[in-house]
C-alpha positions in Angstrom: 16.2 18.7 -10.9 17.1 17.3 -14.2 19.3 19.1 -16.6 16.8 18.9 -19.5 15.6 22.1 -20.9 12.6 23.6 -19.6 9.4 23.0 -21.3 7.5 25.3 -18.9 9.1 28.3 -18.0 7.0 30.8 -15.8 8.5 34.4 -14.9 7.4 36.9 -12.3 3.7 35.5 -12.5 1.1 37.5 -10.4 -2.5 36.9 -10.0 -5.3 38.4 -7.8 -8.9 38.0 -7.6 -11.7 40.3 -6.3 -13.4 39.3 -3.1 -15.8 41.5 -1.2 -14.5 44.4 -2.8 -11.0 43.6 -2.1 -8.0 42.4 -4.2 -6.7 39.0 -2.9 -3.5 38.0 -4.1 -3.3 34.5 -5.2 0.2 34.3 -6.9 2.9 36.8 -6.1 5.7 37.3 -8.6 6.2 33.5 -9.0 9.0 32.1 -11.1 9.4 28.3 -12.1 11.1 26.0 -14.7 9.8 22.7 -15.5 12.2 20.4 -17.4 11.0 18.3 -20.4 10.2 14.8 -19.4 9.8 15.9 -15.9 7.1 14.6 -13.3 6.5 17.7 -11.2 4.2 17.8 -8.1 2.6 20.9 -6.5 1.7 20.5 -3.1 0.1 23.4 -0.6 -3.0 24.0 1.4 -6.5 24.5 0.0 -6.7 28.1 -1.4 -2.7 28.5 -1.8 -3.2 29.1 -5.5 -2.2 25.7 -6.6 -5.2 25.1 -9.0 -4.5 28.9 -10.4 -1.0 28.2 -11.1 -1.9 24.9 -12.9 -4.6 26.6 -15.0 -2.2 29.5 -16.0 0.3 26.6 -17.4 -2.5 25.0 -19.1 -3.8 28.3 -20.8 -7.2 28.2 -18.9 -6.6 31.4 -16.9 -4.6 34.4 -17.6 -2.2 36.2 -15.1 -2.3 39.9 -14.2 1.5 40.1 -15.1 4.2 37.9 -15.9 5.0 35.2 -18.9 4.2 31.5 -19.2 6.4 29.7 -21.9 5.2 26.2 -22.8 7.5 24.7 -25.6 9.0 28.1 -26.3 5.6 29.8 -27.1 4.5 32.5 -24.4 0.9 31.6 -24.0 -0.3 34.8 -22.2 0.4 36.8 -25.4 -1.9 34.6 -27.5 -5.3 36.0 -28.5 -8.3 33.8 -27.1 -8.8 31.8 -30.6 -5.0 31.0 -30.9 -5.0 30.1 -27.3 -8.0 27.6 -27.6 -6.2 26.0 -30.7 -3.0 26.0 -28.7 -4.5 24.2 -25.6 -6.3 21.7 -28.0 -2.9 20.8 -29.5 -0.7 20.8 -26.5 -2.2 20.1 -23.3 -4.0 17.1 -22.0 -6.1 17.9 -18.8 -6.8 15.4 -16.0 -9.4 16.5 -13.3 -10.5 15.1 -9.8 -14.1 14.4 -11.2 -13.4 12.6 -14.5 -15.9 14.9 -16.5 -17.2 12.2 -18.7 -20.2 12.5 -20.8 -22.6 9.9 -19.0 -24.5 8.8 -22.4 -21.3 8.1 -24.1 -19.2 4.8 -24.1 -15.4 5.0 -23.1 -14.5 4.9 -26.9 -16.9 7.8 -27.4 -15.6 9.9 -24.5 -12.0 9.6 -25.4 -12.5 10.2 -29.0 -14.3 13.8 -28.2 -10.9 15.7 -28.4 -10.3 14.2 -31.9 -13.7 15.1 -33.5 -12.4 18.5 -34.6 -9.2 17.0 -36.0 -8.8 16.3 -39.7 -8.2 12.7 -39.0 -10.7 10.3 -40.6 -12.8 8.1 -38.6 -10.8 4.8 -38.9 -7.6 6.7 -37.7 -9.5 8.4 -34.9 -10.8 4.9 -34.0 -7.0 3.7 -33.9 -5.7 6.5 -31.7 -8.5 5.9 -29.1 -8.1 2.2 -28.9 -4.3 2.9 -28.4 -4.7 5.4 -25.7 -7.4 3.1 -23.9 -4.9 0.1 -24.3 -2.2 2.3 -22.4 -4.4 2.8 -19.5 -5.3 -0.7 -19.4 -9.1 -0.4 -20.5 -8.9 -2.1 -23.9 -11.6 -4.5 -22.7 -14.0 -1.6 -21.5 -14.1 0.1 -24.7 -17.9 -0.1 -25.1 -18.7 0.6 -21.4 -20.5 3.8 -20.2 -19.2 5.6 -17.2 -22.1 4.1 -14.9 -20.6 0.6 -15.7 -17.0 1.5 -14.5 -15.5 2.0 -11.2 -14.1 5.5 -10.2 -10.7 4.5 -10.9 -11.6 3.0 -14.3 -13.4 6.4 -15.2 -10.4 8.1 -14.2 -8.4 6.0 -16.6 -10.8 6.8 -19.4 -10.2 10.4 -18.4 -6.5 10.0 -18.8 -7.1 8.2 -22.2 -8.8 11.1 -23.5 -6.1 13.5 -22.0 -3.3 11.6 -24.0 -5.3 10.7 -27.1 -4.1 13.8 -29.0 -0.5 13.1 -27.9 -0.2 16.4 -26.1 3.1 18.2 -25.3 2.0 18.5 -21.6 -0.3 16.8 -19.2 -1.7 18.7 -16.4 -3.4 16.9 -13.5 -5.4 18.7 -10.8 -6.0 16.3 -7.7 -6.1 13.3 -10.1 -6.5 10.9 -7.2 -8.7 13.0 -4.9 -11.8 11.3 -5.3 -10.6 7.7 -5.3 -9.9 5.0 -2.5 -6.3 4.2 -2.0 -5.9 1.3 -4.2 -7.6 3.0 -7.1 -5.4 6.2 -6.4 -2.3 4.0 -6.6 -3.4 2.4 -10.0 -3.9 5.9 -11.2 -0.3 6.8 -10.2 0.9 3.8 -11.8 -0.4 4.9 -15.0 0.9 8.4 -14.7 4.2 7.0 -13.8 4.2 4.9 -16.8 3.0 7.9 -19.3 6.1 9.6 -17.6 8.7 7.1 -17.8 7.8 4.9 -20.9 6.2 7.6 -23.1 8.3 10.6 -21.6 5.2 12.8 -21.1 5.9 15.8 -18.9 3.3 15.9 -16.2 2.4 18.7 -13.8 0.3 17.5 -10.9 -1.7 19.3 -8.2 -2.2 17.2 -5.1 -2.7 17.8 -1.4 -1.6 14.1 -0.7 2.0 13.8 0.2 1.9 10.0 -0.9 0.8 10.9 -4.4 3.5 13.6 -4.4 6.1 10.9 -3.7 5.6 9.5 -7.1 6.8 12.6 -8.8 10.6 13.4 -9.5 10.2 17.0 -8.3 8.0 18.6 -5.6 7.3 22.2 -4.6 4.9 23.7 -2.2 2.7 26.7 -2.8 1.7 28.8 0.1 0.3 32.3 0.3 1.1 32.8 -3.6 5.0 31.8 -3.3 6.9 28.7 -3.9 9.1 26.9 -1.5 10.7 23.6 -0.9 11.6 22.8 -4.4 13.1 19.4 -4.3 
């Protein structure tokens, strides 16, 4: 692993959920450091806790115990309102199923995270156009989701994730709903964001071919990490 300082420092993280009256342990005293500028892939079987860990790092879910520091802030200690503000400022989310608003254009979908910012409309538009240019969709700015392919919709979703210039990108199965060619294009975009724009990326995937694009990989099974390389 790189010698860069950790931008994500997970310490002694545990999480369980109630199921049929029983506590099911999803994460078990897990610790992990991810250096700044890393492209990190987390593999593992379905139900292994990959998305749970990703949600902890992104501040969507909270652990039963342990700490999650991102860029020096222990987000587990933040109150709900402060955590929401932190997420908006520091994390870009990329999901398997895009989560685009069907009635909005690519431009309007990408602009959504900026609507609560103090930026004037002209500056918001400039940020959006830059983000769409980065993902190769400058010529699709007025298109709605149903006028775009699955791969193009995912690139719009990536543009939305980067438009606020977040500290961290978290991607949950970003190629899971795409054909091989579109998946390769998405991985190219993520690689560019990491290499050219120095974005730290944490990606959950079940696809070894996608994981090969990452610098560092680890496997999660039964709540514990192994195979960090």
